[in-house]
C-alpha positions in Angstrom: 0.0 0.0 0.0 1.2 3.5 -0.8 0.2 6.5 1.2 0.3 9.6 -1.0 0.4 13.0 0.8 -0.9 15.8 -1.4 -2.8 19.1 -1.5 -5.7 20.2 -3.7 -4.7 21.8 -7.0 -1.2 20.3 -7.0 -0.3 19.4 -10.6 2.5 17.0 -9.6 0.1 15.3 -7.2 -2.6 15.0 -9.9 0.0 13.5 -12.3 1.0 11.0 -9.7 -2.6 9.9 -9.2 -2.9 9.2 -12.9 0.4 7.2 -13.0 -0.7 5.0 -10.0 -4.2 4.5 -11.5 -2.7 3.5 -14.8 -0.4 1.0 -13.1 -3.2 -0.4 -11.0 -1.4 0.4 -7.8 -3.4 0.6 -4.6 -2.9 3.9 -2.7 -4.5 6.1 -0.1 -4.5 9.8 -0.4 -3.7 11.8 2.8 -3.9 15.5 3.3 -0.4 17.0 3.3 -1.7 19.5 5.9 -1.2 16.7 8.4 2.5 17.3 8.0 2.4 21.1 8.7 2.2 20.8 12.4 -1.5 21.3 12.7 -2.2 18.0 14.5 -1.1 17.2 18.0 1.9 14.9 18.0 -0.3 12.2 19.6 -2.6 12.2 16.5 0.3 11.4 14.1 0.9 7.8 13.2 4.1 6.2 12.1 3.2 6.8 8.4 2.8 10.5 9.1 6.2 10.6 10.8 7.9 8.9 7.9 6.2 11.2 5.4 7.4 14.2 7.4 11.0 12.9 7.1 10.6 12.3 3.3 9.0 15.8 2.9 12.1 17.4 4.4 14.4 15.3 2.2 12.3 16.3 -0.9 12.9 20.0 -0.1 9.3 20.4 1.0 7.9 19.4 -2.4 4.7 17.3 -2.8 3.6 14.7 -3.4 5.2 12.6 -0.7 4.9 8.8 -0.8 5.2 6.3 1.9 5.1 2.6 1.0 4.0 0.1 3.6 4.2 -3.6 2.9 
């Protein structure tokens, strides 16, 4: 399963949806605002924490993907 963090009206995010749909890959879209510090730390799960690390490594560019087997 892929968790895809994105925001509305994000062209790169929209393009990634199309790629994943075309490939038949299962994914779940998560709101990238979860990564902006708006949620209490207790409300973040391990996937959110990994996405936050990846977001920082990607120079704060969306979309961010976390793959969980």
